[in-house]
N, C-alpha and C positions, 0 to 999 in steps of 0.2 A: 491436580489442578481443580480448584473448586468449580462446580457446574455453573455457578453464577458468573464467573469470569469468562468461561467459554461462551455462554449465552451473549454477554456484552460484546465480545469480539465478533461472534457470528452476526449479531445485529448490525454492528458497525460495518463489517465487510459487505454484508448484503446491501446496506444503504449506499455504500460507495459504488458497488457494481451496478446497481439499478440506476442511481443518479448519473454516473458517468456514461452509461448506455443512453440515457435520455438526453444528456448534454451532447453526446456525439451525434445523435439523431437530429437535434436542433441545429447543431453546427452544419450538418450536411444539408439541411433545408434552409440555411442562412437565417434562422430565427434566434441564434445565439452566437456570441463572439467570445474572444479571449477574456474580456471583462467578466462575462457571465460565469465562465469556468473559474476564474480567479476569485470571484465573489463566493462561489460555492465552496472553494477550498478554505477561504478565510472565515466565512460565516459558519461553516460546518465544522470548524476546528479539526479539519482533516489530518493535518500533519501530526498533531498531538495524539489523536485517536489511533492513527496508524502506528505511531511509536509505541503506544500502549499495547496494541495488538501484537507487535513484534516482541515486546517484553514478555507478555503473558506466554506466548508460544516458546520463547527462548528459555524461560524459567522451567516450563514443563519439560522441555528437551533436556536441559541441564540435570534435572532430577532423574530422568529415565536412562540417559546414555552415559557412556564412559567419557572421560576427558578427551581421549583420542577421537571418538566419534563426533563429539561436539566441535573439536578443532577442525575436523574434516568438513562439517556442515558450515562452520564459520568461513572456511576457505572458499567453499562453493558460493556462499552468499556474497563474498567479496568480488566475485566474478560477474555480478549483475551489470545491467546497463543503467548507468547513473546519469540523469540529466545534469548538464552543466560540466560533465567530465570533458576530457580532451576531444572525444569523438565529435564530429560535426553534427549539427542539429538534424541534418538529413538522415542520419542513422535512426532517428526516432520515427521517421515516416515510413520506413520499410517494414 
């Protein structure tokens, strides 16, 4: 995996972690609402950038691991908590 791709992914992830922490703090103090969070996601192109990060990491794993290992990782990833899935929204607050 080229170092330049790793750096971009790390920069994006750092931006998301810090920004989401700040947004959470603002929500806790009632100075931000759902609109603010949605605006961050839309204006920051978060979905596309996270998709790219997942792709970069996936390509690196594919190159290093066996098909069996990659299949096991894919199966584990499929077990994640996905917003909008059948589980009630309250599952996201616990």
